[in-house]
FIDOLUM-463798 format. One record per atom (N, C-alpha, C): x, y, z; residue in one letter; residue number from 0. Coordinates in nm, 2 decimals. Layout:
REM residues N
<<X; Y; Z>; "A"; NUM>
...
REM end
This chain:
REM residues 91
<<2.51; 0.79; -8.35>; "M"; 0>
<<2.63; 0.85; -8.41>; "M"; 0>
<<2.58; 0.91; -8.54>; "M"; 0>
<<2.61; 1.03; -8.56>; "E"; 1>
<<2.57; 1.10; -8.68>; "E"; 1>
<<2.62; 1.04; -8.81>; "E"; 1>
<<2.54; 1.02; -8.90>; "S"; 2>
<<2.57; 0.97; -9.04>; "S"; 2>
<<2.64; 0.83; -9.03>; "S"; 2>
<<2.61; 0.76; -8.93>; "F"; 3>
<<2.66; 0.62; -8.92>; "F"; 3>
<<2.56; 0.52; -8.96>; "F"; 3>
<<2.56; 0.48; -9.08>; "A"; 4>
<<2.45; 0.39; -9.13>; "A"; 4>
<<2.48; 0.25; -9.08>; "A"; 4>
<<2.37; 0.18; -9.06>; "N"; 5>
<<2.38; 0.04; -9.01>; "N"; 5>
<<2.45; -0.05; -9.11>; "N"; 5>
<<2.46; -0.02; -9.24>; "N"; 6>
<<2.53; -0.11; -9.33>; "N"; 6>
<<2.68; -0.11; -9.30>; "N"; 6>
<<2.73; -0.01; -9.24>; "A"; 7>
<<2.87; 0.00; -9.20>; "A"; 7>
<<2.90; -0.11; -9.10>; "A"; 7>
<<2.80; -0.15; -9.02>; "L"; 8>
<<2.82; -0.25; -8.91>; "L"; 8>
<<2.84; -0.39; -8.97>; "L"; 8>
<<2.80; -0.41; -9.09>; "E"; 9>
<<2.82; -0.54; -9.16>; "E"; 9>
<<2.97; -0.57; -9.17>; "E"; 9>
<<3.06; -0.47; -9.16>; "F"; 10>
<<3.20; -0.49; -9.18>; "F"; 10>
<<3.27; -0.50; -9.04>; "F"; 10>
<<3.19; -0.48; -8.93>; "H"; 11>
<<3.25; -0.49; -8.80>; "H"; 11>
<<3.28; -0.63; -8.76>; "H"; 11>
<<3.41; -0.66; -8.72>; "T"; 12>
<<3.45; -0.79; -8.68>; "T"; 12>
<<3.55; -0.77; -8.56>; "T"; 12>
<<3.59; -0.88; -8.50>; "L"; 13>
<<3.69; -0.87; -8.40>; "L"; 13>
<<3.82; -0.80; -8.45>; "L"; 13>
<<3.86; -0.83; -8.58>; "N"; 14>
<<3.98; -0.77; -8.63>; "N"; 14>
<<3.96; -0.63; -8.68>; "N"; 14>
<<3.84; -0.60; -8.73>; "I"; 15>
<<3.81; -0.46; -8.78>; "I"; 15>
<<3.70; -0.41; -8.68>; "I"; 15>
<<3.75; -0.34; -8.57>; "N"; 16>
<<3.65; -0.29; -8.47>; "N"; 16>
<<3.61; -0.15; -8.51>; "N"; 16>
<<3.50; -0.14; -8.58>; "L"; 17>
<<3.45; -0.01; -8.62>; "L"; 17>
<<3.38; 0.07; -8.51>; "L"; 17>
<<3.34; 0.00; -8.40>; "L"; 18>
<<3.27; 0.07; -8.29>; "L"; 18>
<<3.37; 0.11; -8.18>; "L"; 18>
<<3.49; 0.06; -8.17>; "G"; 19>
<<3.58; 0.10; -8.06>; "G"; 19>
<<3.52; 0.08; -7.93>; "G"; 19>
<<3.52; 0.17; -7.84>; "E"; 20>
<<3.47; 0.16; -7.70>; "E"; 20>
<<3.32; 0.15; -7.70>; "E"; 20>
<<3.26; 0.19; -7.81>; "L"; 21>
<<3.11; 0.19; -7.82>; "L"; 21>
<<3.06; 0.05; -7.83>; "L"; 21>
<<3.15; -0.05; -7.87>; "E"; 22>
<<3.10; -0.19; -7.89>; "E"; 22>
<<3.04; -0.24; -7.76>; "E"; 22>
<<3.09; -0.21; -7.65>; "K"; 23>
<<3.04; -0.26; -7.52>; "K"; 23>
<<2.89; -0.22; -7.51>; "K"; 23>
<<2.86; -0.10; -7.55>; "H"; 24>
<<2.72; -0.05; -7.53>; "H"; 24>
<<2.63; -0.11; -7.64>; "H"; 24>
<<2.68; -0.14; -7.75>; "F"; 25>
<<2.60; -0.21; -7.85>; "F"; 25>
<<2.56; -0.35; -7.80>; "F"; 25>
<<2.64; -0.41; -7.72>; "K"; 26>
<<2.61; -0.54; -7.66>; "K"; 26>
<<2.52; -0.53; -7.54>; "K"; 26>
<<2.54; -0.43; -7.46>; "E"; 27>
<<2.47; -0.42; -7.32>; "E"; 27>
<<2.36; -0.33; -7.32>; "E"; 27>
<<2.35; -0.23; -7.40>; "D"; 28>
<<2.25; -0.12; -7.39>; "D"; 28>
<<2.14; -0.14; -7.50>; "D"; 28>
<<2.04; -0.05; -7.50>; "F"; 29>
<<1.94; -0.05; -7.60>; "F"; 29>
<<2.00; 0.02; -7.73>; "F"; 29>
<<1.99; -0.05; -7.84>; "V"; 30>
<<2.03; 0.01; -7.97>; "V"; 30>
<<1.91; 0.01; -8.06>; "V"; 30>
<<1.88; 0.13; -8.11>; "F"; 31>
<<1.77; 0.14; -8.21>; "F"; 31>
<<1.82; 0.14; -8.35>; "F"; 31>
<<1.80; 0.03; -8.42>; "E"; 32>
<<1.86; 0.01; -8.55>; "E"; 32>
<<1.77; 0.06; -8.66>; "E"; 32>
<<1.65; 0.08; -8.63>; "R"; 33>
<<1.56; 0.13; -8.74>; "R"; 33>
<<1.50; 0.27; -8.69>; "R"; 33>
<<1.59; 0.36; -8.70>; "F"; 34>
<<1.56; 0.50; -8.65>; "F"; 34>
<<1.56; 0.59; -8.77>; "F"; 34>
<<1.45; 0.67; -8.78>; "L"; 35>
<<1.44; 0.77; -8.89>; "L"; 35>
<<1.45; 0.91; -8.82>; "L"; 35>
<<1.55; 0.98; -8.85>; "S"; 36>
<<1.56; 1.11; -8.79>; "S"; 36>
<<1.46; 1.21; -8.85>; "S"; 36>
<<1.43; 1.32; -8.77>; "A"; 37>
<<1.34; 1.42; -8.81>; "A"; 37>
<<1.39; 1.52; -8.91>; "A"; 37>
<<1.53; 1.52; -8.92>; "A"; 38>
<<1.59; 1.62; -9.01>; "A"; 38>
<<1.73; 1.57; -9.05>; "A"; 38>
<<1.79; 1.64; -9.14>; "N"; 39>
<<1.92; 1.60; -9.19>; "N"; 39>
<<2.03; 1.67; -9.11>; "N"; 39>
<<2.02; 1.67; -8.98>; "G"; 40>
<<2.13; 1.73; -8.90>; "G"; 40>
<<2.11; 1.68; -8.76>; "G"; 40>
<<2.21; 1.69; -8.68>; "T"; 41>
<<2.21; 1.64; -8.54>; "T"; 41>
<<2.12; 1.73; -8.46>; "T"; 41>
<<2.14; 1.86; -8.45>; "A"; 42>
<<2.07; 1.95; -8.37>; "A"; 42>
<<1.92; 1.95; -8.40>; "A"; 42>
<<1.88; 1.96; -8.52>; "P"; 43>
<<1.73; 1.96; -8.55>; "P"; 43>
<<1.67; 1.83; -8.51>; "P"; 43>
<<1.74; 1.72; -8.54>; "S"; 44>
<<1.68; 1.59; -8.50>; "S"; 44>
<<1.67; 1.57; -8.35>; "S"; 44>
<<1.76; 1.62; -8.28>; "L"; 45>
<<1.76; 1.61; -8.13>; "L"; 45>
<<1.65; 1.70; -8.08>; "L"; 45>
<<1.63; 1.82; -8.13>; "F"; 46>
<<1.53; 1.91; -8.08>; "F"; 46>
<<1.39; 1.85; -8.11>; "F"; 46>
<<1.37; 1.79; -8.22>; "Y"; 47>
<<1.24; 1.73; -8.25>; "Y"; 47>
<<1.22; 1.61; -8.16>; "Y"; 47>
<<1.32; 1.53; -8.14>; "L"; 48>
<<1.31; 1.41; -8.05>; "L"; 48>
<<1.28; 1.45; -7.91>; "L"; 48>
<<1.36; 1.54; -7.85>; "Y"; 49>
<<1.35; 1.57; -7.71>; "Y"; 49>
<<1.23; 1.67; -7.68>; "Y"; 49>
<<1.21; 1.76; -7.77>; "F"; 50>
<<1.11; 1.87; -7.74>; "F"; 50>
<<0.99; 1.87; -7.83>; "F"; 50>
<<0.98; 1.78; -7.93>; "N"; 51>
<<0.88; 1.78; -8.02>; "N"; 51>
<<0.87; 1.91; -8.10>; "N"; 51>
<<0.98; 1.96; -8.13>; "S"; 52>
<<0.99; 2.10; -8.19>; "S"; 52>
<<1.07; 2.09; -8.32>; "S"; 52>
<<1.01; 2.13; -8.43>; "P"; 53>
<<1.09; 2.13; -8.56>; "P"; 53>
<<1.19; 2.25; -8.57>; "P"; 53>
<<1.19; 2.34; -8.47>; "I"; 54>
<<1.29; 2.45; -8.48>; "I"; 54>
<<1.39; 2.43; -8.37>; "I"; 54>
<<1.51; 2.48; -8.39>; "I"; 55>
<<1.62; 2.48; -8.29>; "I"; 55>
<<1.59; 2.59; -8.19>; "I"; 55>
<<1.54; 2.56; -8.08>; "L"; 56>
<<1.50; 2.65; -7.98>; "L"; 56>
<<1.61; 2.74; -7.93>; "L"; 56>
<<1.73; 2.70; -7.93>; "T"; 57>
<<1.84; 2.78; -7.88>; "T"; 57>
<<1.88; 2.89; -7.98>; "T"; 57>
<<1.82; 2.89; -8.10>; "K"; 58>
<<1.84; 3.00; -8.19>; "K"; 58>
<<1.71; 3.08; -8.21>; "K"; 58>
<<1.63; 3.07; -8.11>; "S"; 59>
<<1.50; 3.14; -8.12>; "S"; 59>
<<1.48; 3.23; -8.00>; "S"; 59>
<<1.37; 3.30; -7.99>; "K"; 60>
<<1.33; 3.38; -7.88>; "K"; 60>
<<1.29; 3.30; -7.76>; "K"; 60>
<<1.28; 3.16; -7.78>; "Y"; 61>
<<1.24; 3.07; -7.67>; "Y"; 61>
<<1.36; 3.01; -7.60>; "Y"; 61>
<<1.48; 3.06; -7.62>; "I"; 62>
<<1.60; 3.00; -7.56>; "I"; 62>
<<1.59; 2.98; -7.41>; "I"; 62>
<<1.53; 3.07; -7.34>; "K"; 63>
<<1.52; 3.06; -7.19>; "K"; 63>
<<1.39; 3.02; -7.14>; "K"; 63>
<<1.30; 2.97; -7.23>; "T"; 64>
<<1.17; 2.92; -7.19>; "T"; 64>
<<1.18; 2.78; -7.14>; "T"; 64>
<<1.13; 2.75; -7.01>; "P"; 65>
<<1.13; 2.61; -6.96>; "P"; 65>
<<1.03; 2.53; -7.04>; "P"; 65>
<<1.07; 2.41; -7.07>; "L"; 66>
<<0.98; 2.32; -7.15>; "L"; 66>
<<0.92; 2.22; -7.05>; "L"; 66>
<<0.79; 2.22; -7.03>; "G"; 67>
<<0.73; 2.14; -6.94>; "G"; 67>
<<0.71; 1.99; -6.98>; "G"; 67>
<<0.73; 1.97; -7.11>; "Q"; 68>
<<0.71; 1.83; -7.16>; "Q"; 68>
<<0.84; 1.77; -7.21>; "Q"; 68>
<<0.95; 1.81; -7.15>; "N"; 69>
<<1.08; 1.75; -7.19>; "N"; 69>
<<1.08; 1.61; -7.14>; "N"; 69>
<<1.09; 1.51; -7.23>; "P"; 70>
<<1.09; 1.37; -7.19>; "P"; 70>
<<1.21; 1.33; -7.11>; "P"; 70>
<<1.32; 1.40; -7.11>; "T"; 71>
<<1.43; 1.36; -7.03>; "T"; 71>
<<1.41; 1.39; -6.88>; "T"; 71>
<<1.31; 1.48; -6.85>; "Q"; 72>
<<1.28; 1.51; -6.71>; "Q"; 72>
<<1.22; 1.39; -6.64>; "Q"; 72>
<<1.14; 1.31; -6.71>; "I"; 73>
<<1.08; 1.19; -6.66>; "I"; 73>
<<1.19; 1.10; -6.59>; "I"; 73>
<<1.30; 1.08; -6.66>; "F"; 74>
<<1.41; 1.00; -6.61>; "F"; 74>
<<1.48; 1.07; -6.50>; "F"; 74>
<<1.51; 1.20; -6.51>; "A"; 75>
<<1.58; 1.27; -6.41>; "A"; 75>
<<1.50; 1.27; -6.28>; "A"; 75>
<<1.37; 1.28; -6.28>; "K"; 76>
<<1.28; 1.28; -6.16>; "K"; 76>
<<1.28; 1.14; -6.10>; "K"; 76>
<<1.32; 1.04; -6.17>; "Q"; 77>
<<1.32; 0.90; -6.11>; "Q"; 77>
<<1.46; 0.87; -6.06>; "Q"; 77>
<<1.55; 0.97; -6.07>; "G"; 78>
<<1.69; 0.95; -6.01>; "G"; 78>
<<1.79; 0.91; -6.11>; "G"; 78>
<<1.76; 0.90; -6.24>; "Y"; 79>
<<1.86; 0.87; -6.34>; "Y"; 79>
<<1.95; 0.99; -6.36>; "Y"; 79>
<<2.07; 0.97; -6.39>; "D"; 80>
<<2.16; 1.08; -6.44>; "D"; 80>
<<2.14; 1.09; -6.59>; "D"; 80>
<<2.09; 1.21; -6.63>; "V"; 81>
<<2.06; 1.23; -6.77>; "V"; 81>
<<2.17; 1.32; -6.82>; "V"; 81>
<<2.24; 1.26; -6.92>; "I"; 82>
<<2.35; 1.34; -6.98>; "I"; 82>
<<2.34; 1.35; -7.13>; "I"; 82>
<<2.40; 1.45; -7.19>; "F"; 83>
<<2.40; 1.47; -7.33>; "F"; 83>
<<2.54; 1.45; -7.38>; "F"; 83>
<<2.56; 1.36; -7.47>; "I"; 84>
<<2.69; 1.33; -7.53>; "I"; 84>
<<2.70; 1.38; -7.67>; "I"; 84>
<<2.80; 1.46; -7.70>; "T"; 85>
<<2.82; 1.51; -7.83>; "T"; 85>
<<2.97; 1.52; -7.87>; "T"; 85>
<<3.00; 1.52; -8.00>; "S"; 86>
<<3.13; 1.53; -8.04>; "S"; 86>
<<3.17; 1.68; -8.06>; "S"; 86>
<<3.07; 1.76; -8.04>; "G"; 87>
<<3.10; 1.91; -8.06>; "G"; 87>
<<3.18; 1.97; -7.95>; "G"; 87>
<<3.22; 2.09; -7.97>; "K"; 88>
<<3.30; 2.16; -7.87>; "K"; 88>
<<3.22; 2.20; -7.75>; "K"; 88>
<<3.28; 2.19; -7.64>; "G"; 89>
<<3.20; 2.23; -7.52>; "G"; 89>
<<3.19; 2.38; -7.51>; "G"; 89>
<<3.09; 2.43; -7.45>; "S"; 90>
<<3.08; 2.58; -7.44>; "S"; 90>
<<3.10; 2.63; -7.30>; "S"; 90>
REM end
């Protein structure tokens, strides 16, 4: 979650549910609590994480270039459903 610092979770209780439906995933899934993003924004951080690129490729001449080292492909090839979840508007 963007700009959601771990210190906010100190106030999470049964009475004050700060996670909402995400609480289930904090209990059942992997949660990386010590994560340092590559940039001060969601898109640049995700591009660096997924593509090892400090530039936003969708805003460059490489927008239609297939990326052979996309780490999400490893999971897709093994049969996992790879999805991207964002709070942004769908296109």
